[in-house]
A tleap script that builds the chain and sets N, CA, C and O, in Angstrom:
source leaprc.protein.ff14SB
mol = sequence {
  NMET LYS TYR LEU PHE LEU VAL HIE VAL ALA
  PRO GLY HIE ASN PRO ASP ASN TYR ALA ASN
  ALA TRP VAL GLU ALA SER LYS ILE ILE GLN
  GLN ALA ALA GLY ALA ARG GLY THR TYR LEU
  HIE ARG ASP LEU ASP ASN PRO GLN ARG LEU
  LEU ALA ILE ALA HIE TRP GLN ASP LYS ALA
  ALA ARG ASP SER ALA SER SER ARG VAL ASP
  ASP ARG VAL LYS ALA ILE VAL GLN ALA GLN
  ALA GLU TYR CYS ARG ILE GLU LEU ILE GLY
  GLU PHE ALA GLU PRO ASP TRP GLN VAL LEU
  PRO THR ALA PRO LYS THR GLN CGLY
}
set mol.1.N position { 5.255 -46.470 -53.752 }
set mol.1.CA position { 6.460 -47.507 -53.898 }
set mol.1.C position { 5.987 -48.409 -52.901 }
set mol.1.O position { 5.334 -48.086 -51.909 }
set mol.2.N position { 6.384 -49.658 -53.245 }
set mol.2.CA position { 6.427 -51.160 -52.755 }
set mol.2.C position { 7.524 -51.536 -51.789 }
set mol.2.O position { 8.705 -51.366 -52.091 }
set mol.3.N position { 7.103 -52.108 -50.481 }
set mol.3.CA position { 8.122 -52.648 -49.847 }
set mol.3.C position { 7.821 -54.141 -49.943 }
set mol.3.O position { 6.605 -54.331 -49.930 }
set mol.4.N position { 8.403 -55.048 -50.017 }
set mol.4.CA position { 8.166 -56.494 -50.721 }
set mol.4.C position { 9.076 -57.335 -49.702 }
set mol.4.O position { 10.091 -56.783 -49.277 }
set mol.5.N position { 8.791 -58.556 -49.313 }
set mol.5.CA position { 9.272 -59.296 -48.277 }
set mol.5.C position { 8.837 -60.722 -48.146 }
set mol.5.O position { 7.645 -60.974 -48.324 }
set mol.6.N position { 9.658 -61.662 -47.859 }
set mol.6.CA position { 8.992 -63.114 -47.755 }
set mol.6.C position { 9.114 -63.525 -46.192 }
set mol.6.O position { 10.153 -63.378 -45.549 }
set mol.7.N position { 8.026 -64.010 -45.719 }
set mol.7.CA position { 8.048 -64.652 -44.557 }
set mol.7.C position { 7.912 -65.938 -44.284 }
set mol.7.O position { 6.813 -66.492 -44.293 }
set mol.8.N position { 9.030 -66.541 -44.012 }
set mol.8.CA position { 9.239 -67.952 -43.587 }
set mol.8.C position { 8.530 -68.407 -42.268 }
set mol.8.O position { 9.118 -68.011 -41.262 }
set mol.9.N position { 7.337 -69.188 -42.028 }
set mol.9.CA position { 7.097 -69.558 -41.115 }
set mol.9.C position { 7.581 -70.926 -40.963 }
set mol.9.O position { 7.473 -71.790 -41.832 }
set mol.10.N position { 8.294 -71.131 -39.444 }
set mol.10.CA position { 8.778 -72.430 -39.013 }
set mol.10.C position { 7.840 -73.716 -39.272 }
set mol.10.O position { 6.626 -73.512 -39.265 }
set mol.11.N position { 8.268 -74.910 -39.480 }
set mol.11.CA position { 7.712 -75.874 -39.515 }
set mol.11.C position { 7.092 -76.170 -38.470 }
set mol.11.O position { 7.763 -76.024 -37.448 }
set mol.12.N position { 6.002 -76.554 -38.324 }
set mol.12.CA position { 5.140 -76.922 -37.078 }
set mol.12.C position { 4.463 -75.905 -36.800 }
set mol.12.O position { 3.692 -76.309 -35.930 }
set mol.13.N position { 4.245 -74.794 -36.987 }
set mol.13.CA position { 3.948 -73.550 -36.902 }
set mol.13.C position { 2.591 -73.172 -37.704 }
set mol.13.O position { 2.396 -73.991 -38.603 }
set mol.14.N position { 1.764 -72.332 -37.647 }
set mol.14.CA position { 0.821 -72.169 -38.507 }
set mol.14.C position { 1.040 -70.939 -38.930 }
set mol.14.O position { 1.604 -70.055 -38.284 }
set mol.15.N position { 0.425 -70.823 -40.455 }
set mol.15.CA position { 1.098 -69.389 -41.091 }
set mol.15.C position { -0.329 -68.371 -40.663 }
set mol.15.O position { -0.295 -67.140 -40.655 }
set mol.16.N position { -1.394 -69.107 -40.366 }
set mol.16.CA position { -2.589 -68.314 -39.967 }
set mol.16.C position { -2.428 -67.340 -38.710 }
set mol.16.O position { -3.032 -66.293 -38.478 }
set mol.17.N position { -1.275 -68.092 -37.844 }
set mol.17.CA position { -1.121 -67.204 -36.916 }
set mol.17.C position { -0.445 -65.928 -37.097 }
set mol.17.O position { -0.885 -64.914 -36.555 }
set mol.18.N position { 0.902 -65.913 -38.038 }
set mol.18.CA position { 1.145 -64.895 -38.720 }
set mol.18.C position { 0.566 -64.155 -39.484 }
set mol.18.O position { 1.046 -63.026 -39.588 }
set mol.19.N position { -0.618 -64.475 -40.269 }
set mol.19.CA position { -1.526 -63.697 -40.898 }
set mol.19.C position { -2.482 -62.532 -39.687 }
set mol.19.O position { -2.734 -61.328 -39.632 }
set mol.20.N position { -2.731 -63.606 -38.966 }
set mol.20.CA position { -3.366 -62.598 -37.817 }
set mol.20.C position { -2.842 -61.556 -37.348 }
set mol.20.O position { -3.270 -60.401 -37.365 }
set mol.21.N position { -1.828 -62.005 -36.890 }
set mol.21.CA position { -0.495 -60.753 -36.329 }
set mol.21.C position { -0.355 -59.837 -37.550 }
set mol.21.O position { -0.375 -58.656 -37.206 }
set mol.22.N position { -0.258 -59.967 -38.492 }
set mol.22.CA position { -0.273 -59.015 -39.962 }
set mol.22.C position { -1.164 -58.172 -39.578 }
set mol.22.O position { -0.925 -57.037 -39.165 }
set mol.23.N position { -2.566 -58.836 -39.726 }
set mol.23.CA position { -3.475 -57.695 -39.835 }
set mol.23.C position { -3.785 -57.025 -38.695 }
set mol.23.O position { -4.647 -56.158 -38.839 }
set mol.24.N position { -3.226 -57.203 -37.330 }
set mol.24.CA position { -3.496 -56.527 -36.159 }
set mol.24.C position { -2.368 -55.238 -36.557 }
set mol.24.O position { -2.579 -54.026 -36.601 }
set mol.25.N position { -1.274 -55.910 -36.786 }
set mol.25.CA position { 0.089 -54.851 -37.217 }
set mol.25.C position { -0.144 -53.807 -38.118 }
set mol.25.O position { -0.043 -52.607 -37.863 }
set mol.26.N position { -0.492 -54.368 -39.289 }
set mol.26.CA position { -1.423 -53.585 -40.327 }
set mol.26.C position { -2.169 -52.571 -39.967 }
set mol.26.O position { -1.823 -51.447 -40.331 }
set mol.27.N position { -3.223 -52.727 -39.262 }
set mol.27.CA position { -4.227 -51.898 -38.945 }
set mol.27.C position { -3.833 -50.472 -38.209 }
set mol.27.O position { -4.434 -49.399 -38.253 }
set mol.28.N position { -2.763 -50.787 -37.600 }
set mol.28.CA position { -1.953 -49.434 -36.695 }
set mol.28.C position { -0.856 -49.167 -37.948 }
set mol.28.O position { -1.220 -48.055 -38.333 }
set mol.29.N position { 0.083 -49.489 -38.653 }
set mol.29.CA position { 0.698 -49.039 -39.309 }
set mol.29.C position { 0.191 -48.250 -40.468 }
set mol.29.O position { 0.827 -47.300 -40.923 }
set mol.30.N position { -1.351 -48.781 -41.109 }
set mol.30.CA position { -1.997 -48.079 -41.868 }
set mol.30.C position { -2.451 -46.651 -41.577 }
set mol.30.O position { -2.654 -45.834 -42.475 }
set mol.31.N position { -2.607 -46.379 -40.212 }
set mol.31.CA position { -2.418 -45.219 -39.703 }
set mol.31.C position { -1.405 -43.913 -40.158 }
set mol.31.O position { -1.766 -42.737 -40.123 }
set mol.32.N position { -0.092 -44.378 -40.580 }
set mol.32.CA position { 0.838 -43.441 -40.706 }
set mol.32.C position { 0.663 -42.717 -41.931 }
set mol.32.O position { 0.260 -43.369 -42.894 }
set mol.33.N position { 0.911 -41.381 -42.093 }
set mol.33.CA position { 1.004 -40.628 -43.162 }
set mol.33.C position { 1.750 -41.706 -44.156 }
set mol.33.O position { 2.628 -42.548 -43.968 }
set mol.34.N position { 0.869 -41.220 -45.481 }
set mol.34.CA position { 1.509 -42.208 -46.533 }
set mol.34.C position { 1.582 -43.765 -47.026 }
set mol.34.O position { 2.009 -44.322 -48.037 }
set mol.35.N position { 0.876 -44.244 -45.663 }
set mol.35.CA position { 0.365 -45.875 -46.082 }
set mol.35.C position { -0.650 -46.011 -46.621 }
set mol.35.O position { -1.702 -45.524 -46.205 }
set mol.36.N position { -0.519 -46.812 -47.823 }
set mol.36.CA position { -1.540 -47.398 -48.902 }
set mol.36.C position { -1.955 -48.442 -48.934 }
set mol.36.O position { -2.593 -48.768 -49.935 }
set mol.37.N position { -1.735 -49.533 -47.693 }
set mol.37.CA position { -2.665 -50.602 -47.874 }
set mol.37.C position { -1.314 -51.668 -48.010 }
set mol.37.O position { -0.225 -51.467 -48.548 }
set mol.38.N position { -1.827 -52.852 -47.319 }
set mol.38.CA position { -0.806 -53.829 -47.132 }
set mol.38.C position { -1.460 -55.290 -47.933 }
set mol.38.O position { -2.671 -55.379 -48.138 }
set mol.39.N position { -0.646 -56.213 -48.275 }
set mol.39.CA position { -1.256 -57.468 -48.575 }
set mol.39.C position { -0.308 -58.741 -48.556 }
set mol.39.O position { 0.806 -58.838 -49.072 }
set mol.40.N position { -0.992 -59.662 -47.861 }
set mol.40.CA position { -0.275 -61.050 -47.592 }
set mol.40.C position { -0.753 -61.931 -48.278 }
set mol.40.O position { -1.960 -62.169 -48.258 }
set mol.41.N position { 0.437 -62.853 -49.316 }
set mol.41.CA position { 0.127 -64.013 -49.919 }
set mol.41.C position { 0.499 -65.131 -49.203 }
set mol.41.O position { 1.329 -65.190 -48.296 }
set mol.42.N position { -0.252 -66.118 -49.731 }
set mol.42.CA position { 0.657 -67.724 -49.025 }
set mol.42.C position { 0.927 -68.316 -50.765 }
set mol.42.O position { 0.338 -68.302 -51.846 }
set mol.43.N position { 1.869 -68.676 -50.327 }
set mol.43.CA position { 2.636 -69.450 -51.460 }
set mol.43.C position { 1.887 -70.936 -52.118 }
set mol.43.O position { 1.695 -71.974 -51.484 }
set mol.44.N position { 1.605 -70.719 -53.313 }
set mol.44.CA position { 0.612 -72.239 -53.337 }
set mol.44.C position { 1.259 -73.437 -53.243 }
set mol.44.O position { 0.586 -74.421 -52.937 }
set mol.45.N position { 2.621 -73.574 -53.477 }
set mol.45.CA position { 3.706 -74.632 -53.174 }
set mol.45.C position { 4.131 -74.907 -51.874 }
set mol.45.O position { 4.530 -76.025 -51.548 }
set mol.46.N position { 4.063 -73.817 -50.999 }
set mol.46.CA position { 4.694 -74.009 -49.846 }
set mol.46.C position { 3.943 -73.175 -48.830 }
set mol.46.O position { 4.506 -72.110 -48.578 }
set mol.47.N position { 2.804 -73.399 -48.182 }
set mol.47.CA position { 2.134 -72.625 -47.221 }
set mol.47.C position { 2.449 -71.866 -46.117 }
set mol.47.O position { 1.816 -71.027 -45.476 }
set mol.48.N position { 3.945 -72.493 -45.992 }
set mol.48.CA position { 4.948 -72.258 -44.622 }
set mol.48.C position { 5.684 -70.570 -45.102 }
set mol.48.O position { 6.272 -69.718 -44.436 }
set mol.49.N position { 5.334 -70.644 -46.408 }
set mol.49.CA position { 6.302 -69.044 -46.955 }
set mol.49.C position { 5.323 -68.199 -47.257 }
set mol.49.O position { 4.380 -68.741 -47.836 }
set mol.50.N position { 5.211 -66.958 -47.049 }
set mol.50.CA position { 4.198 -66.062 -47.158 }
set mol.50.C position { 5.011 -64.864 -47.949 }
set mol.50.O position { 6.211 -64.669 -47.759 }
set mol.51.N position { 4.223 -64.101 -48.842 }
set mol.51.CA position { 4.919 -63.032 -49.580 }
set mol.51.C position { 4.043 -61.531 -48.926 }
set mol.51.O position { 2.816 -61.488 -49.009 }
set mol.52.N position { 4.673 -60.609 -48.426 }
set mol.52.CA position { 4.154 -59.484 -47.808 }
set mol.52.C position { 4.418 -58.246 -48.639 }
set mol.52.O position { 5.554 -57.847 -48.895 }
set mol.53.N position { 3.402 -57.714 -49.007 }
set mol.53.CA position { 3.282 -56.033 -49.627 }
set mol.53.C position { 2.936 -55.076 -49.283 }
set mol.53.O position { 1.741 -54.795 -49.382 }
set mol.54.N position { 3.962 -54.082 -48.673 }
set mol.54.CA position { 3.324 -52.704 -48.181 }
set mol.54.C position { 3.237 -51.682 -49.140 }
set mol.54.O position { 4.227 -51.764 -49.866 }
set mol.55.N position { 2.682 -50.984 -49.392 }
set mol.55.CA position { 2.046 -49.936 -50.324 }
set mol.55.C position { 2.384 -48.446 -49.529 }
set mol.55.O position { 1.989 -48.024 -48.442 }
set mol.56.N position { 3.249 -47.872 -50.512 }
set mol.56.CA position { 3.529 -46.601 -49.674 }
set mol.56.C position { 3.143 -45.322 -50.671 }
set mol.56.O position { 2.826 -45.489 -51.848 }
set mol.57.N position { 3.195 -44.431 -50.227 }
set mol.57.CA position { 3.051 -43.254 -50.765 }
set mol.57.C position { 4.660 -42.933 -51.809 }
set mol.57.O position { 4.538 -42.608 -52.990 }
set mol.58.N position { 5.849 -43.060 -51.261 }
set mol.58.CA position { 6.753 -43.053 -51.315 }
set mol.58.C position { 7.787 -43.234 -50.556 }
set mol.58.O position { 7.375 -43.244 -49.396 }
set mol.59.N position { 8.809 -43.368 -50.583 }
set mol.59.CA position { 9.955 -43.982 -49.620 }
set mol.59.C position { 10.527 -43.217 -48.548 }
set mol.59.O position { 11.240 -43.585 -47.615 }
set mol.60.N position { 10.048 -41.995 -48.877 }
set mol.60.CA position { 10.177 -40.711 -47.661 }
set mol.60.C position { 9.208 -41.382 -46.801 }
set mol.60.O position { 9.588 -41.912 -45.757 }
set mol.61.N position { 7.960 -41.399 -47.168 }
set mol.61.CA position { 6.996 -41.760 -45.761 }
set mol.61.C position { 7.262 -43.240 -45.353 }
set mol.61.O position { 6.799 -43.395 -44.222 }
set mol.62.N position { 7.753 -44.249 -45.763 }
set mol.62.CA position { 7.819 -45.042 -45.429 }
set mol.62.C position { 9.028 -45.338 -44.396 }
set mol.62.O position { 9.000 -46.166 -43.486 }
set mol.63.N position { 9.871 -44.657 -44.669 }
set mol.63.CA position { 11.235 -44.510 -44.058 }
set mol.63.C position { 10.784 -43.638 -42.683 }
set mol.63.O position { 11.291 -43.796 -41.573 }
set mol.64.N position { 9.683 -42.655 -43.026 }
set mol.64.CA position { 9.255 -41.778 -41.408 }
set mol.64.C position { 8.676 -42.647 -40.800 }
set mol.64.O position { 9.010 -42.793 -39.624 }
set mol.65.N position { 7.689 -43.471 -41.317 }
set mol.65.CA position { 7.058 -44.495 -40.435 }
set mol.65.C position { 7.871 -45.257 -39.657 }
set mol.65.O position { 7.665 -45.353 -38.447 }
set mol.66.N position { 8.939 -45.914 -40.303 }
set mol.66.CA position { 10.034 -47.261 -39.902 }
set mol.66.C position { 10.718 -46.654 -38.820 }
set mol.66.O position { 11.273 -47.374 -37.990 }
set mol.67.N position { 10.754 -45.192 -38.704 }
set mol.67.CA position { 11.749 -44.164 -37.630 }
set mol.67.C position { 11.032 -44.384 -36.747 }
set mol.67.O position { 11.593 -44.722 -35.705 }
set mol.68.N position { 9.559 -44.304 -36.733 }
set mol.68.CA position { 8.871 -44.219 -35.254 }
set mol.68.C position { 7.796 -45.232 -35.076 }
set mol.68.O position { 6.651 -44.783 -35.123 }
set mol.69.N position { 7.947 -46.611 -34.866 }
set mol.69.CA position { 7.316 -47.920 -34.766 }
set mol.69.C position { 6.304 -47.554 -33.328 }
set mol.69.O position { 6.762 -47.106 -32.277 }
set mol.70.N position { 5.403 -47.746 -33.487 }
set mol.70.CA position { 4.419 -48.143 -32.534 }
set mol.70.C position { 4.778 -49.215 -31.782 }
set mol.70.O position { 5.039 -50.342 -32.204 }
set mol.71.N position { 4.786 -48.715 -30.296 }
set mol.71.CA position { 5.193 -49.977 -29.303 }
set mol.71.C position { 4.134 -51.326 -29.621 }
set mol.71.O position { 4.561 -52.477 -29.708 }
set mol.72.N position { 3.131 -51.069 -29.727 }
set mol.72.CA position { 2.123 -51.921 -30.149 }
set mol.72.C position { 2.666 -52.973 -31.230 }
set mol.72.O position { 2.691 -54.202 -31.169 }
set mol.73.N position { 3.103 -52.080 -32.259 }
set mol.73.CA position { 3.497 -53.038 -33.850 }
set mol.73.C position { 5.127 -53.737 -33.477 }
set mol.73.O position { 5.433 -54.771 -34.069 }
set mol.74.N position { 5.998 -53.190 -32.602 }
set mol.74.CA position { 7.217 -53.806 -32.072 }
set mol.74.C position { 6.775 -54.893 -31.174 }
set mol.74.O position { 7.457 -55.914 -31.250 }
set mol.75.N position { 5.519 -54.910 -30.114 }
set mol.75.CA position { 5.031 -56.276 -29.576 }
set mol.75.C position { 4.789 -57.291 -30.544 }
set mol.75.O position { 5.363 -58.379 -30.595 }
set mol.76.N position { 3.794 -56.816 -31.402 }
set mol.76.CA position { 3.388 -58.245 -32.362 }
set mol.76.C position { 4.778 -58.730 -33.146 }
set mol.76.O position { 5.030 -59.935 -33.188 }
set mol.77.N position { 5.618 -57.818 -33.728 }
set mol.77.CA position { 6.755 -58.611 -34.128 }
set mol.77.C position { 7.566 -59.183 -33.419 }
set mol.77.O position { 8.320 -59.942 -34.028 }
set mol.78.N position { 7.702 -59.107 -32.339 }
set mol.78.CA position { 8.506 -59.511 -30.996 }
set mol.78.C position { 8.143 -60.928 -31.053 }
set mol.78.O position { 8.952 -61.831 -31.272 }
set mol.79.N position { 6.473 -61.133 -30.777 }
set mol.79.CA position { 5.847 -61.891 -30.274 }
set mol.79.C position { 5.788 -63.124 -31.616 }
set mol.79.O position { 5.441 -64.283 -31.390 }
set mol.80.N position { 6.203 -62.613 -33.049 }
set mol.80.CA position { 6.484 -63.665 -34.047 }
set mol.80.C position { 7.450 -63.980 -34.415 }
set mol.80.O position { 7.543 -64.868 -35.263 }
set mol.81.N position { 8.516 -63.346 -33.891 }
set mol.81.CA position { 10.233 -63.398 -34.286 }
set mol.81.C position { 10.597 -65.146 -34.032 }
set mol.81.O position { 11.392 -65.853 -34.652 }
set mol.82.N position { 9.750 -65.472 -32.967 }
set mol.82.CA position { 10.220 -66.944 -32.718 }
set mol.82.C position { 10.340 -68.176 -33.622 }
set mol.82.O position { 11.115 -69.089 -33.910 }
set mol.83.N position { 8.713 -67.509 -34.001 }
set mol.83.CA position { 8.069 -68.380 -35.369 }
set mol.83.C position { 8.757 -68.330 -36.595 }
set mol.83.O position { 9.180 -69.369 -37.103 }
set mol.84.N position { 8.932 -67.109 -37.182 }
set mol.84.CA position { 9.064 -66.843 -38.783 }
set mol.84.C position { 10.712 -66.284 -39.105 }
set mol.84.O position { 11.518 -65.870 -38.272 }
set mol.85.N position { 10.823 -66.368 -39.990 }
set mol.85.CA position { 12.034 -65.524 -40.704 }
set mol.85.C position { 11.505 -64.684 -41.742 }
set mol.85.O position { 10.886 -65.063 -42.736 }
set mol.86.N position { 11.791 -63.567 -41.437 }
set mol.86.CA position { 11.456 -62.360 -42.563 }
set mol.86.C position { 12.866 -61.944 -43.430 }
set mol.86.O position { 13.876 -61.493 -42.891 }
set mol.87.N position { 12.669 -62.265 -45.288 }
set mol.87.CA position { 13.618 -62.114 -45.826 }
set mol.87.C position { 13.304 -60.596 -46.692 }
set mol.87.O position { 12.381 -60.380 -47.477 }
set mol.88.N position { 14.136 -59.881 -46.361 }
set mol.88.CA position { 13.740 -58.728 -47.397 }
set mol.88.C position { 14.023 -58.797 -49.158 }
set mol.88.O position { 15.032 -59.182 -49.748 }
set mol.89.N position { 12.910 -58.343 -49.633 }
set mol.89.CA position { 13.111 -58.884 -51.284 }
set mol.89.C position { 13.350 -57.510 -51.760 }
set mol.89.O position { 14.169 -57.505 -52.679 }
set mol.90.N position { 12.945 -56.441 -51.469 }
set mol.90.CA position { 13.279 -55.113 -52.105 }
set mol.90.C position { 12.124 -53.987 -51.538 }
set mol.90.O position { 11.098 -54.206 -50.894 }
set mol.91.N position { 12.681 -52.728 -52.018 }
set mol.91.CA position { 12.091 -51.605 -52.301 }
set mol.91.C position { 11.943 -51.120 -53.493 }
set mol.91.O position { 12.935 -50.667 -54.064 }
set mol.92.N position { 10.596 -51.110 -54.164 }
set mol.92.CA position { 10.327 -50.881 -55.648 }
set mol.92.C position { 9.481 -49.713 -55.779 }
set mol.92.O position { 8.390 -49.571 -55.226 }
set mol.93.N position { 10.140 -48.763 -56.660 }
set mol.93.CA position { 9.220 -47.461 -57.205 }
set mol.93.C position { 8.092 -48.053 -57.656 }
set mol.93.O position { 7.880 -49.262 -57.743 }
set mol.94.N position { 7.232 -46.979 -57.998 }
set mol.94.CA position { 6.277 -47.215 -58.644 }
set mol.94.C position { 6.568 -47.024 -60.446 }
set mol.94.O position { 7.143 -46.047 -60.928 }
set mol.95.N position { 6.107 -48.015 -61.123 }
set mol.95.CA position { 6.589 -47.709 -62.646 }
set mol.95.C position { 5.898 -46.207 -63.101 }
set mol.95.O position { 5.037 -45.521 -62.550 }
set mol.96.N position { 6.658 -46.025 -64.332 }
set mol.96.CA position { 6.331 -44.927 -64.881 }
set mol.96.C position { 5.321 -45.613 -66.213 }
set mol.96.O position { 4.931 -44.970 -67.187 }
set mol.97.N position { 5.075 -46.911 -65.967 }
set mol.97.CA position { 4.257 -47.258 -67.165 }
set mol.97.C position { 3.560 -48.538 -66.476 }
set mol.97.O position { 4.059 -49.129 -65.518 }
set mol.98.N position { 2.418 -48.866 -67.050 }
set mol.98.CA position { 1.997 -50.151 -66.474 }
set mol.98.C position { 1.622 -50.853 -67.540 }
set mol.98.O position { 1.162 -50.239 -68.502 }
set mol.99.N position { 1.744 -52.268 -67.577 }
set mol.99.CA position { 1.159 -53.176 -68.714 }
set mol.99.C position { -0.248 -53.851 -68.168 }
set mol.99.O position { -0.252 -54.620 -67.207 }
set mol.100.N position { -1.252 -53.535 -68.776 }
set mol.100.CA position { -2.515 -54.036 -68.282 }
set mol.100.C position { -3.241 -54.981 -69.681 }
set mol.100.O position { -3.364 -54.575 -70.837 }
set mol.101.N position { -3.499 -55.843 -69.325 }
set mol.101.CA position { -4.454 -56.573 -70.493 }
set mol.101.C position { -5.468 -55.933 -70.852 }
set mol.101.O position { -6.156 -55.342 -70.020 }
set mol.102.N position { -5.750 -55.928 -72.151 }
set mol.102.CA position { -6.970 -55.254 -72.645 }
set mol.102.C position { -8.133 -56.493 -72.939 }
set mol.102.O position { -7.936 -57.649 -73.312 }
set mol.103.N position { -9.156 -55.931 -72.688 }
set mol.103.CA position { -10.564 -56.573 -73.164 }
set mol.103.C position { -10.502 -56.912 -74.705 }
set mol.103.O position { -10.141 -56.084 -75.540 }
set mol.104.N position { -10.907 -58.269 -75.024 }
set mol.104.CA position { -11.099 -58.411 -76.294 }
set mol.104.C position { -12.003 -57.993 -76.843 }
set mol.104.O position { -12.994 -57.995 -76.113 }
set mol.105.N position { -12.245 -57.479 -78.158 }
set mol.105.CA position { -12.659 -56.834 -79.080 }
set mol.105.C position { -13.975 -57.619 -79.222 }
set mol.105.O position { -13.860 -58.844 -79.189 }
set mol.106.N position { -15.239 -57.089 -79.378 }
set mol.106.CA position { -16.320 -57.982 -79.436 }
set mol.106.C position { -16.903 -57.451 -80.942 }
set mol.106.O position { -17.259 -56.321 -81.273 }
set mol.107.N position { -16.861 -58.618 -81.661 }
set mol.107.CA position { -17.707 -58.317 -83.009 }
set mol.107.C position { -19.058 -57.854 -83.081 }
set mol.107.O position { -19.790 -58.132 -82.131 }
set mol.108.N position { -19.486 -57.241 -83.975 }
set mol.108.CA position { -21.019 -57.241 -83.742 }
set mol.108.C position { -21.521 -55.683 -84.252 }
set mol.108.O position { -22.709 -55.366 -84.190 }
savepdb mol mol.pdb
quit
């Protein structure tokens, strides 16, 4: 499953600081059972807005990890709270199907 949220970095604050904190917290979070990676993307039109994606084996694994947040992660999040606002987009199940582009066929 994917857990998606937007991070709104306050004007006058550097989004790179949040990105650095994200990396440090992610290193710890990714040690949890069922964690499958995180991604942080910067909005092309608004560099103060970031899209965060956490990939988990399933919702149960994510909920379990969320119920036992490491104190180091809590401290990282708390340090960033003054400079950013987190907006949950949602929790999304893995699709039963995927639409992937196919390579064009070559003639020859």
